[in-house]
OpenMM code with the backbone's topology and positions (N, CA, C; nanometers):
from openmm import Vec3, app, unit

residues = "MET ILE GLU ASN GLN LYS ILE ARG PRO ALA GLN VAL ILE GLY PRO LEU GLY GLU PRO LEU THR LEU ASP SER LEU PRO PRO ALA ASN THR THR ARG TRP VAL VAL ARG ARG LYS ALA GLU VAL VAL ALA ALA VAL ASN GLY GLY LEU LEU THR VAL ASP GLU ALA CYS GLU ARG TYR SER LEU THR LEU GLU GLU PHE ALA GLY TRP GLN ARG SER ILE ASP ARG SER GLY MET PRO GLY LEU ARG VAL THR ARG ILE GLN HIS TYR ARG ASP LEU TYR GLU ARG GLN GLN ARG PHE".split()
positions = [
    Vec3(13.4821, 10.9836, 9.0389),
    Vec3(13.4588, 10.9787, 9.1812),
    Vec3(13.3413, 10.8859, 9.2105),
    Vec3(13.3585, 10.8009, 9.3078),
    Vec3(13.2536, 10.7069, 9.3473),
    Vec3(13.1704, 10.7714, 9.4568),
    Vec3(13.0411, 10.7760, 9.4344),
    Vec3(12.9516, 10.8326, 9.5343),
    Vec3(12.9111, 10.7258, 9.6344),
    Vec3(12.8884, 10.7697, 9.7566),
    Vec3(12.8373, 10.6768, 9.8577),
    Vec3(12.6919, 10.6470, 9.8281),
    Vec3(12.6619, 10.5234, 9.8043),
    Vec3(12.5245, 10.4823, 9.7818),
    Vec3(12.4893, 10.3776, 9.8853),
    Vec3(12.3765, 10.3985, 9.9457),
    Vec3(12.3323, 10.3034, 10.0461),
    Vec3(12.2789, 10.1795, 9.9760),
    Vec3(12.3286, 10.0667, 10.0141),
    Vec3(12.2818, 9.9410, 9.9568),
    Vec3(12.1584, 9.8969, 10.0343),
    Vec3(12.0525, 9.8740, 9.9605),
    Vec3(11.9277, 9.8316, 10.0224),
    Vec3(11.9143, 9.6809, 10.0150),
    Vec3(11.8545, 9.6243, 10.1184),
    Vec3(11.8313, 9.4802, 10.1122),
    Vec3(11.7206, 9.4487, 10.0109),
    Vec3(11.7254, 9.3311, 9.9535),
    Vec3(11.6213, 9.2884, 9.8597),
    Vec3(11.4935, 9.2539, 9.9347),
    Vec3(11.5095, 9.2116, 10.0589),
    Vec3(11.3937, 9.1783, 10.1417),
    Vec3(11.4279, 9.1973, 10.2883),
    Vec3(11.3237, 9.2156, 10.3670),
    Vec3(11.3377, 9.2247, 10.5124),
    Vec3(11.2348, 9.1318, 10.5745),
    Vec3(11.2499, 9.1057, 10.7011),
    Vec3(11.1535, 9.0194, 10.7706),
    Vec3(11.0372, 9.1059, 10.8179),
    Vec3(10.9169, 9.0639, 10.7828),
    Vec3(10.7964, 9.1371, 10.8184),
    Vec3(10.7531, 9.1125, 10.9614),
    Vec3(10.6475, 9.1769, 11.0035),
    Vec3(10.6018, 9.1662, 11.1421),
    Vec3(10.5529, 9.0269, 11.1808),
    Vec3(10.5150, 8.9471, 11.0833),
    Vec3(10.4682, 8.8118, 11.1119),
    Vec3(10.5731, 8.7065, 11.0762),
    Vec3(10.6966, 8.7516, 11.0496),
    Vec3(10.8051, 8.6591, 11.0197),
    Vec3(10.8206, 8.6239, 10.8738),
    Vec3(10.7381, 8.6790, 10.7879),
    Vec3(10.7441, 8.6497, 10.6447),
    Vec3(10.8378, 8.7501, 10.5763),
    Vec3(10.8999, 8.7115, 10.4648),
    Vec3(10.9856, 8.8059, 10.3934),
    Vec3(10.9025, 8.9142, 10.3244),
    Vec3(10.9494, 9.0377, 10.3351),
    Vec3(10.8844, 9.1506, 10.2687),
    Vec3(10.9766, 9.2053, 10.1605),
    Vec3(10.9226, 9.2280, 10.0428),
    Vec3(10.9953, 9.2940, 9.9345),
    Vec3(10.9162, 9.4178, 9.8956),
    Vec3(10.9732, 9.5011, 9.8100),
    Vec3(10.8997, 9.6189, 9.7637),
    Vec3(10.7686, 9.5792, 9.6969),
    Vec3(10.7709, 9.4666, 9.6264),
    Vec3(10.6498, 9.4203, 9.5573),
    Vec3(10.5437, 9.3653, 9.6524),
    Vec3(10.5857, 9.3155, 9.7681),
    Vec3(10.4879, 9.2562, 9.8598),
    Vec3(10.4348, 9.3559, 9.9628),
    Vec3(10.4858, 9.4786, 9.9607),
    Vec3(10.4340, 9.5810, 10.0507),
    Vec3(10.2922, 9.6194, 10.0093),
    Vec3(10.2170, 9.6813, 10.0989),
    Vec3(10.0819, 9.7246, 10.0608),
    Vec3(10.0883, 9.8166, 9.9382),
    Vec3(9.9848, 9.8145, 9.8549),
    Vec3(9.9836, 9.9010, 9.7366),
    Vec3(9.9896, 10.0491, 9.7758),
    Vec3(10.0432, 10.1306, 9.6877),
    Vec3(10.0583, 10.2734, 9.7157),
    Vec3(9.9242, 10.3439, 9.7349),
    Vec3(9.8185, 10.2914, 9.6761),
    Vec3(9.6874, 10.3558, 9.6875),
    Vec3(9.6052, 10.3023, 9.8044),
    Vec3(9.6688, 10.2398, 9.9018),
    Vec3(9.5995, 10.1843, 10.0183),
    Vec3(9.5302, 10.2959, 10.0961),
    Vec3(9.4046, 10.2758, 10.1259),
    Vec3(9.3313, 10.3731, 10.2075),
    Vec3(9.2809, 10.3109, 10.3377),
    Vec3(9.2686, 10.1798, 10.3404),
    Vec3(9.2228, 10.1107, 10.4621),
    Vec3(9.3452, 10.0511, 10.5309),
    Vec3(9.3854, 10.1148, 10.6403),
    Vec3(9.5077, 10.0749, 10.7085),
    Vec3(9.4778, 9.9833, 10.8260),
    Vec3(9.4861, 9.8534, 10.8007),
    Vec3(9.4706, 9.7560, 10.9087),
    Vec3(9.6053, 9.7400, 10.9782),
    Vec3(9.6039, 9.6782, 11.0940),
    Vec3(9.7239, 9.6633, 11.1764),
    Vec3(9.8392, 9.6001, 11.0977),
    Vec3(9.8122, 9.4930, 11.0261),
    Vec3(9.9180, 9.4227, 10.9536),
    Vec3(9.9857, 9.5133, 10.8508),
    Vec3(9.9086, 9.5905, 10.7766),
    Vec3(9.9666, 9.6783, 10.6742),
    Vec3(10.0529, 9.7871, 10.7365),
    Vec3(10.0052, 9.8457, 10.8448),
    Vec3(10.0848, 9.9473, 10.9143),
    Vec3(10.2167, 9.8868, 10.9612),
    Vec3(10.2085, 9.7684, 11.0205),
    Vec3(10.3278, 9.7018, 11.0729),
    Vec3(10.4247, 9.6660, 10.9603),
    Vec3(10.3727, 9.6295, 10.8439),
    Vec3(10.4596, 9.5977, 10.7304),
    Vec3(10.5361, 9.7204, 10.6835),
    Vec3(10.4699, 9.8337, 10.6777),
    Vec3(10.5376, 9.9570, 10.6351),
    Vec3(10.6452, 9.9958, 10.7369),
    Vec3(10.6140, 9.9869, 10.8644),
    Vec3(10.7122, 10.0187, 10.9684),
    Vec3(10.8307, 9.9223, 10.9602),
    Vec3(10.8053, 9.7934, 10.9401),
    Vec3(10.9128, 9.6944, 10.9284),
    Vec3(10.9991, 9.7230, 10.8057),
    Vec3(10.9373, 9.7648, 10.6962),
    Vec3(11.0128, 9.7966, 10.5745),
    Vec3(11.1068, 9.9143, 10.5990),
    Vec3(11.0600, 10.0154, 10.6699),
    Vec3(11.1451, 10.1311, 10.7000),
    Vec3(11.2543, 10.0915, 10.7983),
    Vec3(11.2192, 10.0191, 10.9031),
    Vec3(11.3183, 9.9775, 11.0029),
    Vec3(11.4250, 9.8868, 10.9431),
    Vec3(11.3871, 9.8058, 10.8443),
    Vec3(11.4817, 9.7147, 10.7810),
    Vec3(11.5601, 9.7771, 10.6673),
    Vec3(11.5275, 9.8993, 10.6286),
    Vec3(11.6021, 9.9664, 10.5230),
    Vec3(11.5477, 9.9453, 10.3830),
    Vec3(11.4334, 9.8817, 10.3713),
    Vec3(11.3731, 9.8591, 10.2401),
    Vec3(11.3221, 9.9908, 10.1813),
    Vec3(11.2704, 10.0775, 10.2666),
    Vec3(11.2244, 10.2112, 10.2300),
    Vec3(11.2817, 10.3112, 10.3295),
    Vec3(11.2961, 10.4361, 10.2881),
    Vec3(11.3291, 10.5417, 10.3837),
    Vec3(11.1980, 10.5960, 10.4381),
    Vec3(11.2056, 10.6710, 10.5447),
    Vec3(11.0852, 10.7311, 10.6015),
    Vec3(11.0203, 10.8227, 10.4981),
    Vec3(11.1015, 10.9016, 10.4302),
    Vec3(11.0476, 10.9935, 10.3295),
    Vec3(10.9791, 10.9186, 10.2156),
    Vec3(11.0394, 10.8095, 10.1718),
    Vec3(10.9794, 10.7291, 10.0643),
    Vec3(10.8463, 10.6688, 10.1080),
    Vec3(10.8421, 10.6187, 10.2313),
    Vec3(10.7184, 10.5595, 10.2823),
    Vec3(10.6087, 10.6652, 10.2919),
    Vec3(10.6438, 10.7819, 10.3442),
    Vec3(10.5439, 10.8882, 10.3574),
    Vec3(10.4937, 10.9338, 10.2210),
    Vec3(10.5834, 10.9449, 10.1254),
    Vec3(10.5426, 10.9869, 9.9910),
    Vec3(10.4595, 10.8784, 9.9223),
    Vec3(10.5064, 10.7557, 9.9318),
    Vec3(10.4384, 10.6437, 9.8646),
    Vec3(10.2956, 10.6248, 9.9167),
    Vec3(10.2779, 10.6394, 10.0477),
    Vec3(10.1480, 10.6118, 10.1093),
    Vec3(10.0717, 10.7378, 10.1501),
    Vec3(10.1203, 10.8538, 10.1099),
    Vec3(10.0556, 10.9822, 10.1438),
    Vec3(10.0345, 10.9959, 10.2944),
    Vec3(10.1392, 10.9674, 10.3694),
    Vec3(10.1350, 10.9785, 10.5151),
    Vec3(10.2090, 11.1037, 10.5585),
    Vec3(10.1705, 11.1580, 10.6720),
    Vec3(10.2500, 11.2649, 10.7299),
    Vec3(10.3601, 11.1997, 10.8129),
    Vec3(10.4637, 11.2751, 10.8381),
    Vec3(10.5724, 11.2238, 10.9204),
    Vec3(10.5216, 11.1903, 11.0603),
    Vec3(10.4310, 11.2724, 11.1109),
    Vec3(10.3742, 11.2490, 11.2443),
    Vec3(10.2935, 11.1198, 11.2489),
    Vec3(10.2180, 11.0928, 11.1417),
    Vec3(10.1377, 10.9708, 11.1370),
    Vec3(10.2277, 10.8472, 11.1373),
    Vec3(10.3321, 10.8491, 11.0538),
    Vec3(10.4240, 10.7358, 11.0497),
    Vec3(10.4959, 10.7206, 11.1839),
    Vec3(10.5409, 10.8321, 11.2409),
    Vec3(10.6107, 10.8266, 11.3698),
    Vec3(10.5194, 10.7699, 11.4784),
    Vec3(10.3906, 10.8001, 11.4691),
    Vec3(10.2946, 10.7443, 11.5649),
    Vec3(10.2846, 10.5937, 11.5527),
    Vec3(10.2845, 10.5441, 11.4290),
    Vec3(10.2814, 10.3986, 11.4077),
    Vec3(10.4058, 10.3351, 11.4681),
    Vec3(10.5201, 10.3974, 11.4410),
    Vec3(10.6467, 10.3424, 11.4900),
    Vec3(10.6492, 10.3422, 11.6431),
    Vec3(10.6051, 10.4511, 11.7027),
    Vec3(10.6019, 10.4614, 11.8485),
    Vec3(10.5069, 10.3580, 11.9090),
    Vec3(10.3916, 10.3383, 11.8452),
    Vec3(10.2948, 10.2400, 11.8948),
    Vec3(10.3515, 10.0991, 11.8932),
    Vec3(10.4229, 10.0651, 11.7870),
    Vec3(10.4845, 9.9322, 11.7788),
    Vec3(10.5933, 9.9175, 11.8839),
    Vec3(10.6745, 10.0215, 11.9022),
    Vec3(10.7815, 10.0152, 12.0024),
    Vec3(10.7254, 9.9964, 12.1430),
    Vec3(10.6156, 10.0629, 12.1721),
    Vec3(10.5586, 10.0580, 12.3068),
    Vec3(10.4743, 9.9334, 12.3322),
    Vec3(10.3887, 9.8989, 12.2342),
    Vec3(10.2878, 9.7962, 12.2600),
    Vec3(10.2841, 9.6849, 12.1574),
    Vec3(10.3751, 9.6843, 12.0618),
    Vec3(10.3717, 9.5827, 11.9575),
    Vec3(10.2569, 9.6069, 11.8612),
    Vec3(10.2260, 9.5073, 11.7826),
    Vec3(10.1197, 9.5214, 11.6827),
    Vec3(9.9837, 9.5584, 11.7431),
    Vec3(9.9460, 9.5074, 11.8611),
    Vec3(9.8167, 9.5475, 11.9165),
    Vec3(9.8055, 9.6985, 11.9396),
    Vec3(9.9183, 9.7653, 11.9590),
    Vec3(9.9173, 9.9094, 11.9799),
    Vec3(9.8735, 9.9873, 11.8570),
    Vec3(9.8734, 9.9233, 11.7408),
    Vec3(9.8322, 9.9889, 11.6175),
    Vec3(9.6816, 9.9874, 11.5967),
    Vec3(9.6106, 9.9152, 11.6784),
    Vec3(9.4643, 9.9075, 11.6628),
    Vec3(9.4034, 10.0428, 11.6970),
    Vec3(9.3277, 10.0981, 11.6047),
    Vec3(9.2663, 10.2289, 11.6248),
    Vec3(9.1731, 10.2274, 11.7446),
    Vec3(9.1049, 10.1178, 11.7655),
    Vec3(9.0091, 10.1107, 11.8759),
    Vec3(9.0764, 10.1017, 12.0124),
    Vec3(9.2064, 10.0773, 12.0157),
    Vec3(9.2763, 10.0603, 12.1436),
    Vec3(9.3809, 10.1690, 12.1700),
    Vec3(9.3887, 10.2695, 12.0844),
    Vec3(9.4920, 10.3722, 12.0991),
    Vec3(9.4862, 10.4390, 12.2359),
    Vec3(9.3679, 10.4824, 12.2770),
    Vec3(9.3553, 10.5520, 12.4056),
    Vec3(9.3934, 10.4606, 12.5214),
    Vec3(9.3553, 10.3329, 12.5155),
    Vec3(9.3910, 10.2382, 12.6217),
    Vec3(9.5425, 10.2275, 12.6357),
    Vec3(9.6122, 10.2075, 12.5254),
    Vec3(9.7573, 10.1927, 12.5319),
    Vec3(9.8259, 10.3231, 12.5696),
    Vec3(9.7700, 10.4370, 12.5267),
    Vec3(9.8275, 10.5661, 12.5643),
    Vec3(9.8182, 10.5853, 12.7152),
    Vec3(9.7012, 10.5560, 12.7730),
    Vec3(9.6830, 10.5685, 12.9183),
    Vec3(9.7757, 10.4733, 12.9932),
    Vec3(9.7858, 10.3507, 12.9463),
    Vec3(9.8728, 10.2516, 13.0087),
    Vec3(10.0179, 10.2975, 13.0083),
    Vec3(10.0636, 10.3489, 12.8957),
    Vec3(10.2024, 10.3951, 12.8845),
    Vec3(10.2273, 10.5144, 12.9768),
    Vec3(10.1314, 10.6064, 12.9846),
    Vec3(10.1477, 10.7227, 13.0712),
    Vec3(10.1531, 10.6815, 13.2185),
    Vec3(10.0714, 10.5836, 13.2567),
    Vec3(10.0756, 10.5335, 13.3946),
    Vec3(10.2102, 10.4689, 13.4264),
    Vec3(10.2646, 10.3939, 13.3306),
    Vec3(10.3942, 10.3298, 13.3501),
    Vec3(10.5049, 10.4327, 13.3653),
    Vec3(10.4940, 10.5442, 13.2959),
    Vec3(10.5947, 10.6485, 13.3041),
    Vec3(10.5959, 10.7174, 13.4407),
    Vec3(10.4795, 10.7228, 13.5058),
    Vec3(10.4701, 10.7893, 13.6371),
    Vec3(10.5350, 10.7083, 13.7475),
    Vec3(10.5379, 10.5766, 13.7337),
    Vec3(10.5890, 10.4915, 13.8419),
    Vec3(10.7205, 10.4312, 13.8124),
] * unit.nanometer
topology = app.Topology()
chain = topology.addChain("A")
for resn in residues:
    res = topology.addResidue(resn, chain)
    for name in ("N", "CA", "C"):
        topology.addAtom(name, app.Element.getBySymbol(name[0]), res)
């Protein structure tokens, strides 16, 4: 019997337009999460290079933390991932929802 196996791409397009592979993703022991690294992990999951569970396990992230990154990119793009601007973008999004 042949099992259904999901075929993964060898590479996906990263947030800056560069090809991303498993080897070019941030290292598993990353502790300093800059905007580019967060965006690369989200792009890898969105492109099918990693599953959400694999990304969370590999980078010791909670599902909520990863979902927050994904939501920030969807709403505000890469600038939304800046820790110093989270409250600004949250307020902006809430105001847009009211009108």
